[in-house]
Structures are given as C-alpha cells and as structure tokens.
N, C-alpha and C positions, 0 to 999 in steps of 0.2 A: 573606411570600414563599411561593409555591406549591412543594410538594415532589412528587416522582414516584419511582417505583421505578427501580432501576438498569437494568432491562431495557427501560425506555422512553427511555433516553438515547442519542441519536445518537452522542455522543462515546464512550461506552462501547462501543457496537457497532462504531464505526470502529476503535477500538483493538483490539478482539477480531479483527476481520477482517484488519487489518494484521498482527497477530501470527500469524494463520493462514497468511498468505502467507509470513511468515518461517519458520514451522515446516515448511511444505511444502518450501521451498527447502533447509532444513537436513536434514530427514529423507531427502529424495530426493537429497541431495548435488548440488543444482543449481549450476552455475557462476554466480558473481556477475556480473551484467550490470546496471549502473546508469547512468542518464542524469544527467549533472551538471546542477545548477541553472543557469539562464540559459545554456544550451548554444549555442555558435556552430555554424556549418556543419560544421567539421572534427570537432567533438565528436559531432555527430549522425551523421556518416559513420562515426566510430569505433564508436559505439553500434550502428549497423546492421551493421558488420563483426563485432562481438562476438556479435550475435544469429545471424549466419550461421555463425560459428565454432562455435556451440553446435549447429550442424546443424539449425536450426529446431526445436530441442527444445521441444515443446509445454509441458513442465513449467516451463521458464524463463519462457515468455511468460505462462502462467497464474499462477505464483507472483508475478511482478512486477506483473501486472494486479491481483491480489487485494490485494497490499500497497498499491498506488497508490490503489485504490478505498477501502480502509480508511482510509488517511491523509487523503484528501480528505473522507470522511465525518466523521472525528474533528474536523478543522478546522472544517468547516461546522457540526457540532453544537455545538462550543464557541462559535462566533460567534453562533449563534442561541439559545443557552441563556438561559432566563428564570427557571428555578427551581432549587432544590437537589435533589440525589439523596438518597433515604433508603435 
C-alpha cells in the first residue's frame, strides 16, 4: 500500500480548514448560524432570517463557508483515499 506525507492528505487539510472556520467563529464571537441537514423551506427561511439578524455580518458568512468547505474536502478526501498517511 502506498504511503504519503500528512500534508498531502485532502482529509487532513479538510479537517484543518473546518477547524479554522470554527476558530474564527469562536475567537471573533460570531453568533451561531447553522443550516439543518435536509432542511425544508421553513428551515431555510429561518436560516436566512438568522443571517439577516446577524446584520449581514461578513464574519458569520466567512466562518460558516470556511467550515463547510473544510468539511466537504475532508469527506471527499476520505472517500478518495487510496493510501496510508505517514
């Protein structure tokens, strides 16, 4: 089985990026705005209202986007993984 360095792993980078989104939201005390899984229309409307209530706070949007991108990258990296990390 092929091995690679930890910094070549999409899963590791995804986890680090998602953690960065979390740290940004905690350090800057960003209000928690989360979209539920399999959201229906009313939940999407409540999510949009929560973003509006944050007064369009760019930090909220950025930290949530960073966390989402990191999570997707970690899942993708885990699905496509072919070797071990050394």
